[in-house]
Backbone and ligand atoms as CSV (ligand in chain L), in Angstrom:
chain,resi,resn,atom,element,x,y,z
A,1,MET,N,N,37.968,310.694,27.732
A,1,MET,CA,C,39.107,310.789,28.658
A,1,MET,C,C,38.561,310.777,30.107
A,2,THR,N,N,39.191,309.951,30.939
A,2,THR,CA,C,38.743,309.870,32.321
A,2,THR,C,C,39.964,309.918,33.227
A,3,ASP,N,N,39.808,310.390,34.438
A,3,ASP,CA,C,40.941,310.367,35.353
A,3,ASP,C,C,40.853,309.164,36.293
A,4,CYS,N,N,39.914,308.246,36.029
A,4,CYS,CA,C,39.811,307.043,36.870
A,4,CYS,C,C,40.840,306.009,36.412
A,5,LEU,N,N,41.746,305.637,37.328
A,5,LEU,CA,C,42.821,304.693,37.006
A,5,LEU,C,C,42.275,303.374,36.449
A,6,PHE,N,N,41.278,302.813,37.120
A,6,PHE,CA,C,40.813,301.490,36.670
A,6,PHE,C,C,40.003,301.587,35.376
A,7,CYS,N,N,39.316,302.699,35.124
A,7,CYS,CA,C,38.676,302.871,33.813
A,7,CYS,C,C,39.728,302.872,32.720
A,8,ARG,N,N,40.870,303.499,33.002
A,8,ARG,CA,C,41.936,303.571,32.005
A,8,ARG,C,C,42.606,302.213,31.823
A,9,ILE,N,N,42.673,301.401,32.876
A,9,ILE,CA,C,43.182,300.029,32.731
A,9,ILE,C,C,42.183,299.186,31.953
A,10,VAL,N,N,40.885,299.332,32.252
A,10,VAL,CA,C,39.863,298.570,31.526
A,10,VAL,C,C,39.895,298.895,30.039
A,11,SER,N,N,40.088,300.164,29.705
A,11,SER,CA,C,40.085,300.570,28.289
A,11,SER,C,C,41.378,300.163,27.587
A,12,GLY,N,N,42.423,299.846,28.368
A,12,GLY,CA,C,43.714,299.494,27.779
A,12,GLY,C,C,44.659,300.666,27.646
A,13,GLU,N,N,44.172,301.865,28.027
A,13,GLU,CA,C,45.021,303.054,27.933
A,13,GLU,C,C,46.239,302.927,28.846
A,14,ILE,N,N,46.036,302.338,30.027
A,14,ILE,CA,C,47.152,302.043,30.946
A,14,ILE,C,C,47.355,300.523,30.919
A,15,PRO,N,N,48.605,300.081,30.699
A,15,PRO,CA,C,48.844,298.639,30.610
A,15,PRO,C,C,48.651,297.920,31.937
A,16,SER,N,N,48.255,296.660,31.853
A,16,SER,CA,C,48.130,295.826,33.049
A,16,SER,C,C,48.371,294.390,32.606
A,17,GLU,N,N,48.636,293.534,33.584
A,17,GLU,CA,C,48.803,292.121,33.266
A,17,GLU,C,C,47.460,291.421,33.481
A,18,ARG,N,N,46.697,291.309,32.421
A,18,ARG,CA,C,45.357,290.715,32.531
A,18,ARG,C,C,45.444,289.217,32.681
A,19,VAL,N,N,44.616,288.673,33.558
A,19,VAL,CA,C,44.587,287.227,33.731
A,19,VAL,C,C,43.225,286.648,33.340
A,20,ALA,N,N,42.191,287.477,33.231
A,20,ALA,CA,C,40.871,287.011,32.803
A,20,ALA,C,C,40.021,288.216,32.446
A,21,GLU,N,N,39.032,287.995,31.606
A,21,GLU,CA,C,38.053,289.055,31.345
A,21,GLU,C,C,36.773,288.456,30.801
A,22,THR,N,N,35.677,289.164,31.031
A,22,THR,CA,C,34.374,288.789,30.496
A,22,THR,C,C,33.743,290.063,29.941
A,23,ASP,N,N,32.515,289.947,29.469
A,23,ASP,CA,C,31.834,291.151,28.962
A,23,ASP,C,C,31.675,292.196,30.064
A,24,ALA,N,N,31.615,291.749,31.319
A,24,ALA,CA,C,31.295,292.671,32.417
A,24,ALA,C,C,32.464,293.026,33.305
A,25,VAL,N,N,33.512,292.174,33.364
A,25,VAL,CA,C,34.590,292.406,34.326
A,25,VAL,C,C,35.962,292.147,33.699
A,26,VAL,N,N,36.984,292.737,34.320
A,26,VAL,CA,C,38.380,292.535,33.912
A,26,VAL,C,C,39.172,292.174,35.169
A,27,ALA,N,N,40.079,291.180,35.051
A,27,ALA,CA,C,40.946,290.782,36.166
A,27,ALA,C,C,42.387,290.998,35.754
A,28,PHE,N,N,43.143,291.659,36.622
A,28,PHE,CA,C,44.547,291.941,36.324
A,28,PHE,C,C,45.354,291.908,37.621
A,29,ARG,N,N,46.691,291.677,37.476
A,29,ARG,CA,C,47.541,291.563,38.646
A,29,ARG,C,C,47.738,292.917,39.325
A,30,ASP,N,N,47.685,292.910,40.667
A,30,ASP,CA,C,47.954,294.119,41.427
A,30,ASP,C,C,49.429,294.494,41.254
A,31,VAL,N,N,49.684,295.780,41.039
A,31,VAL,CA,C,51.047,296.240,40.778
A,31,VAL,C,C,51.924,296.144,42.031
A,32,ASP,N,N,51.309,296.044,43.210
A,32,ASP,CA,C,52.046,295.992,44.475
A,32,ASP,C,C,51.518,294.788,45.272
A,33,PRO,N,N,51.870,293.565,44.840
A,33,PRO,CA,C,51.218,292.369,45.384
A,33,PRO,C,C,51.494,292.147,46.863
A,34,LYS,N,N,50.448,291.752,47.577
A,34,LYS,CA,C,50.540,291.467,49.022
A,34,LYS,C,C,50.523,289.979,49.307
A,35,ALA,N,N,50.500,289.159,48.264
A,35,ALA,CA,C,50.521,287.703,48.384
A,35,ALA,C,C,51.020,287.163,47.039
A,36,PRO,N,N,51.473,285.894,47.020
A,36,PRO,CA,C,51.949,285.340,45.744
A,36,PRO,C,C,50.918,285.483,44.618
A,37,LEU,N,N,49.642,285.295,44.941
A,37,LEU,CA,C,48.583,285.625,43.980
A,37,LEU,C,C,47.851,286.849,44.524
A,38,HIS,N,N,47.896,287.944,43.788
A,38,HIS,CA,C,47.147,289.150,44.159
A,38,HIS,C,C,46.620,289.778,42.868
A,39,VAL,N,N,45.352,289.522,42.653
A,39,VAL,CA,C,44.672,289.982,41.430
A,39,VAL,C,C,43.526,290.881,41.842
A,40,LEU,N,N,43.247,291.887,41.012
A,40,LEU,CA,C,42.088,292.743,41.198
A,40,LEU,C,C,41.063,292.390,40.122
A,41,VAL,N,N,39.812,292.218,40.524
A,41,VAL,CA,C,38.749,292.028,39.540
A,41,VAL,C,C,37.853,293.252,39.626
A,42,VAL,N,N,37.645,293.909,38.484
A,42,VAL,CA,C,36.907,295.188,38.458
A,42,VAL,C,C,35.793,295.104,37.419
A,43,PRO,N,N,34.678,295.798,37.677
A,43,PRO,CA,C,33.645,295.873,36.645
A,43,PRO,C,C,34.080,296.826,35.532
A,44,ARG,N,N,33.573,296.577,34.333
A,44,ARG,CA,C,33.875,297.518,33.246
A,44,ARG,C,C,33.191,298.862,33.460
A,45,ILE,N,N,32.000,298.833,34.083
A,45,ILE,CA,C,31.306,300.115,34.330
A,45,ILE,C,C,31.964,300.819,35.498
A,46,HIS,N,N,31.920,302.135,35.454
A,46,HIS,CA,C,32.493,302.909,36.560
A,46,HIS,C,C,31.458,303.119,37.646
A,47,VAL,N,N,31.716,302.521,38.799
A,47,VAL,CA,C,30.964,302.815,40.028
A,47,VAL,C,C,32.017,302.882,41.124
A,48,ALA,N,N,31.725,303.610,42.203
A,48,ALA,CA,C,32.760,303.914,43.184
A,48,ALA,C,C,33.146,302.721,44.046
A,49,ASP,N,N,32.159,301.855,44.336
A,49,ASP,CA,C,32.472,300.744,45.244
A,49,ASP,C,C,31.466,299.612,45.044
A,50,VAL,N,N,31.682,298.510,45.776
A,50,VAL,CA,C,30.884,297.314,45.528
A,50,VAL,C,C,29.417,297.529,45.887
A,51,GLY,N,N,29.141,298.398,46.861
A,51,GLY,CA,C,27.740,298.665,47.212
A,51,GLY,C,C,27.016,299.329,46.053
A,52,GLU,N,N,27.698,300.295,45.428
A,52,GLU,CA,C,27.098,300.954,44.255
A,52,GLU,C,C,26.932,299.972,43.101
A,53,LEU,N,N,27.892,299.040,42.997
A,53,LEU,CA,C,27.777,298.033,41.931
A,53,LEU,C,C,26.567,297.138,42.172
A,54,ALA,N,N,26.347,296.784,43.433
A,54,ALA,CA,C,25.194,295.937,43.760
A,54,ALA,C,C,23.884,296.603,43.373
A,55,ASP,N,N,23.819,297.931,43.523
A,55,ASP,CA,C,22.614,298.669,43.122
A,55,ASP,C,C,22.507,298.767,41.607
A,56,ALA,N,N,23.641,299.025,40.937
A,56,ALA,CA,C,23.609,299.320,39.506
A,56,ALA,C,C,23.533,298.049,38.645
A,57,GLU,N,N,24.298,297.028,39.037
A,57,GLU,CA,C,24.415,295.806,38.210
A,57,GLU,C,C,24.631,294.615,39.141
A,58,PRO,N,N,23.583,294.171,39.817
A,58,PRO,CA,C,23.771,293.093,40.800
A,58,PRO,C,C,24.403,291.839,40.206
A,59,ALA,N,N,24.095,291.524,38.969
A,59,ALA,CA,C,24.657,290.303,38.366
A,59,ALA,C,C,26.178,290.401,38.239
A,60,THR,N,N,26.681,291.632,38.128
A,60,THR,CA,C,28.132,291.798,37.980
A,60,THR,C,C,28.857,291.519,39.290
A,61,VAL,N,N,28.199,291.720,40.428
A,61,VAL,CA,C,28.827,291.350,41.705
A,61,VAL,C,C,29.047,289.839,41.726
A,62,THR,N,N,28.067,289.090,41.289
A,62,THR,CA,C,28.234,287.638,41.192
A,62,THR,C,C,29.377,287.292,40.254
A,63,GLU,N,N,29.438,287.989,39.151
A,63,GLU,CA,C,30.486,287.704,38.168
A,63,GLU,C,C,31.887,288.012,38.715
A,64,LEU,N,N,31.996,289.066,39.509
A,64,LEU,CA,C,33.298,289.355,40.151
A,64,LEU,C,C,33.758,288.150,40.965
A,65,VAL,N,N,32.835,287.575,41.718
A,65,VAL,CA,C,33.180,286.434,42.578
A,65,VAL,C,C,33.481,285.203,41.737
A,66,GLN,N,N,32.696,284.974,40.696
A,66,GLN,CA,C,32.939,283.794,39.846
A,66,GLN,C,C,34.287,283.891,39.148
A,67,VAL,N,N,34.622,285.070,38.635
A,67,VAL,CA,C,35.922,285.237,37.964
A,67,VAL,C,C,37.053,285.130,38.980
A,68,ALA,N,N,36.858,285.678,40.179
A,68,ALA,CA,C,37.868,285.550,41.233
A,68,ALA,C,C,38.132,284.074,41.521
A,69,ARG,N,N,37.073,283.315,41.675
A,69,ARG,CA,C,37.231,281.882,41.971
A,69,ARG,C,C,37.962,281.167,40.841
A,70,GLN,N,N,37.672,281.524,39.602
A,70,GLN,CA,C,38.332,280.909,38.445
A,70,GLN,C,C,39.817,281.252,38.410
A,71,VAL,N,N,40.142,282.515,38.726
A,71,VAL,CA,C,41.555,282.940,38.751
A,71,VAL,C,C,42.316,282.120,39.796
A,72,VAL,N,N,41.707,281.913,40.943
A,72,VAL,CA,C,42.353,281.117,41.993
A,72,VAL,C,C,42.553,279.681,41.513
A,73,ALA,N,N,41.513,279.107,40.920
A,73,ALA,CA,C,41.624,277.718,40.431
A,73,ALA,C,C,42.721,277.629,39.371
A,74,ASP,N,N,42.773,278.595,38.462
A,74,ASP,CA,C,43.775,278.584,37.400
A,74,ASP,C,C,45.193,278.661,37.975
A,75,SER,N,N,45.340,279.287,39.152
A,75,SER,CA,C,46.661,279.439,39.763
A,75,SER,C,C,47.071,278.185,40.544
A,76,GLY,N,N,46.139,277.236,40.688
A,76,GLY,CA,C,46.439,276.003,41.416
A,76,GLY,C,C,46.222,276.120,42.922
A,77,GLN,N,N,45.703,277.265,43.375
A,77,GLN,CA,C,45.441,277.451,44.808
A,77,GLN,C,C,44.030,276.972,45.147
A,78,GLU,N,N,43.817,276.710,46.436
A,78,GLU,CA,C,42.479,276.315,46.877
A,78,GLU,C,C,41.895,277.353,47.846
A,79,SER,N,N,42.742,277.775,48.824
A,79,SER,CA,C,42.257,278.762,49.787
A,79,SER,C,C,42.529,280.159,49.256
A,80,TYR,N,N,41.613,281.053,49.517
A,80,TYR,CA,C,41.813,282.424,49.051
A,80,TYR,C,C,40.979,283.391,49.886
A,81,ARG,N,N,41.325,284.656,49.797
A,81,ARG,CA,C,40.581,285.707,50.487
A,81,ARG,C,C,40.161,286.760,49.474
A,82,LEU,N,N,38.896,287.157,49.564
A,82,LEU,CA,C,38.381,288.262,48.757
A,82,LEU,C,C,38.206,289.470,49.667
A,83,VAL,N,N,38.709,290.622,49.234
A,83,VAL,CA,C,38.633,291.843,50.051
A,83,VAL,C,C,38.039,292.970,49.207
A,84,PHE,N,N,36.979,293.575,49.746
A,84,PHE,CA,C,36.401,294.770,49.150
A,84,PHE,C,C,36.661,295.934,50.109
A,85,ASN,N,N,37.774,296.628,49.975
A,85,ASN,CA,C,37.974,297.826,50.785
A,85,ASN,C,C,36.945,298.857,50.307
A,86,THR,N,N,36.153,299.362,51.233
A,86,THR,CA,C,35.046,300.254,50.850
A,86,THR,C,C,35.064,301.483,51.721
A,87,GLY,N,N,35.502,302.606,51.151
A,87,GLY,CA,C,35.629,303.851,51.884
A,87,GLY,C,C,37.068,304.059,52.353
A,88,GLU,N,N,37.412,305.327,52.506
A,88,GLU,CA,C,38.789,305.698,52.856
A,88,GLU,C,C,39.282,305.033,54.125
A,89,GLU,N,N,38.436,305.031,55.149
A,89,GLU,CA,C,38.874,304.498,56.456
A,89,GLU,C,C,39.117,302.991,56.392
A,90,ALA,N,N,38.498,302.345,55.430
A,90,ALA,CA,C,38.688,300.900,55.255
A,90,ALA,C,C,39.854,300.600,54.320
A,91,GLY,N,N,40.539,301.651,53.844
A,91,GLY,CA,C,41.731,301.426,53.032
A,91,GLY,C,C,41.530,301.555,51.539
A,92,GLN,N,N,40.316,301.965,51.125
A,92,GLN,CA,C,40.102,302.128,49.676
A,92,GLN,C,C,40.862,303.345,49.174
A,93,THR,N,N,41.638,303.141,48.114
A,93,THR,CA,C,42.396,304.242,47.519
A,93,THR,C,C,42.002,304.515,46.071
A,94,VAL,N,N,41.419,303.514,45.420
A,94,VAL,CA,C,40.952,303.701,44.049
A,94,VAL,C,C,39.424,303.563,44.072
A,95,PHE,N,N,38.748,304.648,43.685
A,95,PHE,CA,C,37.292,304.687,43.858
A,95,PHE,C,C,36.583,304.246,42.582
A,96,HIS,N,N,36.971,303.055,42.154
A,96,HIS,CA,C,36.297,302.267,41.102
A,96,HIS,C,C,36.196,300.877,41.726
A,97,ALA,N,N,34.983,300.352,41.822
A,97,ALA,CA,C,34.767,299.094,42.547
A,97,ALA,C,C,35.769,298.026,42.129
A,98,HIS,N,N,36.262,297.275,43.107
A,98,HIS,CA,C,37.188,296.173,42.802
A,98,HIS,C,C,37.230,295.226,43.983
A,99,VAL,N,N,37.531,293.974,43.651
A,99,VAL,CA,C,37.775,292.987,44.706
A,99,VAL,C,C,39.229,292.541,44.607
A,100,HIS,N,N,39.901,292.506,45.765
A,100,HIS,CA,C,41.251,291.936,45.842
A,100,HIS,C,C,41.094,290.417,45.986
A,101,VAL,N,N,41.844,289.676,45.183
A,101,VAL,CA,C,41.889,288.224,45.288
A,101,VAL,C,C,43.294,287.859,45.772
A,102,LEU,N,N,43.374,287.312,46.973
A,102,LEU,CA,C,44.669,287.033,47.624
A,102,LEU,C,C,44.774,285.540,47.910
A,103,ALA,N,N,45.918,284.950,47.548
A,103,ALA,CA,C,46.125,283.521,47.798
A,103,ALA,C,C,47.607,283.218,47.709
A,104,GLY,N,N,47.970,282.023,48.195
A,104,GLY,CA,C,49.343,281.555,48.010
A,104,GLY,C,C,50.202,281.655,49.246
A,105,ARG,N,N,49.637,282.140,50.352
A,105,ARG,CA,C,50.367,282.145,51.627
A,105,ARG,C,C,49.316,282.131,52.744
A,106,PRO,N,N,49.739,281.716,53.959
A,106,PRO,CA,C,48.792,281.802,55.074
A,106,PRO,C,C,48.391,283.264,55.311
A,107,LEU,N,N,47.121,283.508,55.533
A,107,LEU,CA,C,46.623,284.876,55.741
A,107,LEU,C,C,46.089,284.972,57.163
A,108,SER,N,N,46.603,285.940,57.920
A,108,SER,CA,C,46.212,286.031,59.323
A,108,SER,C,C,44.845,286.726,59.448
A,109,TRP,N,N,44.281,286.582,60.635
A,109,TRP,CA,C,42.981,287.192,60.955
A,109,TRP,C,C,43.006,287.651,62.406
A,110,PRO,N,N,42.520,288.812,62.813
A,110,PRO,CA,C,41.822,289.767,61.941
A,110,PRO,C,C,42.803,290.619,61.134
A,111,PRO,N,N,42.322,291.209,60.041
A,111,PRO,CA,C,43.175,292.097,59.238
A,111,PRO,C,C,43.445,293.382,60.032
A,112,GLY,N,N,44.504,294.082,59.675
A,112,GLY,CA,C,44.851,295.307,60.388
A,112,GLY,C,C,43.932,296.447,60.084
L,1,AMP,P1,P,42.410,299.751,47.297
L,1,AMP,O1,O,43.445,300.306,48.247
L,1,AMP,O2,O,41.529,298.681,47.894
L,1,AMP,O3,O,41.605,300.858,46.643
L,1,AMP,O4,O,43.216,298.994,46.160
L,1,AMP,C1,C,43.807,299.622,45.077
L,1,AMP,C2,C,44.863,298.698,44.563
L,1,AMP,O5,O,45.236,299.100,43.264
L,1,AMP,C3,C,46.163,298.658,45.392
L,1,AMP,O6,O,46.381,297.334,45.890
L,1,AMP,C4,C,47.228,299.059,44.390
L,1,AMP,O7,O,48.443,298.356,44.551
L,1,AMP,C5,C,46.576,298.729,43.064
L,1,AMP,N1,N,47.069,299.476,41.915
L,1,AMP,C6,C,47.351,300.800,41.848
L,1,AMP,N2,N,47.769,301.134,40.604
L,1,AMP,C7,C,47.758,299.983,39.871
L,1,AMP,C8,C,48.092,299.657,38.529
L,1,AMP,N3,N,48.512,300.596,37.655
L,1,AMP,N4,N,47.983,298.369,38.126
L,1,AMP,C9,C,47.576,297.412,39.001
L,1,AMP,N5,N,47.224,297.656,40.267
L,1,AMP,C10,C,47.319,298.922,40.711
């Protein structure tokens, strides 16, 4: 039993709309989408953020990006943004590493 939301989604204890998965990562739709395509790709292992993931399983960071790119291609989009909110001040609210995959509308810069 864990109180980590994304560990519980990875295990299937909490339902999600999965769009892709591999031995190392799971991709599912964000429950509060900020773009027509808004998917989260998360490692199966529990680490707090992408920096910790890079230390623990560097190959899985590559896999997050490869799966993100595949999800975008499967959706028929070409342009996309990957976001790793890291730390509270940067907007991270779930402390299990994840990348936001956003596509399907013009995205402004700089982010807020
Ligand atoms: P962050 O603020 O970068 O930590 O992102 C956490 C994301 O998780 C937010 O975009 C939330 O909308 C999303 N989220 C929270 N609960 C769920 C859930 N049960 N299923 C899918 N996405 C979720």
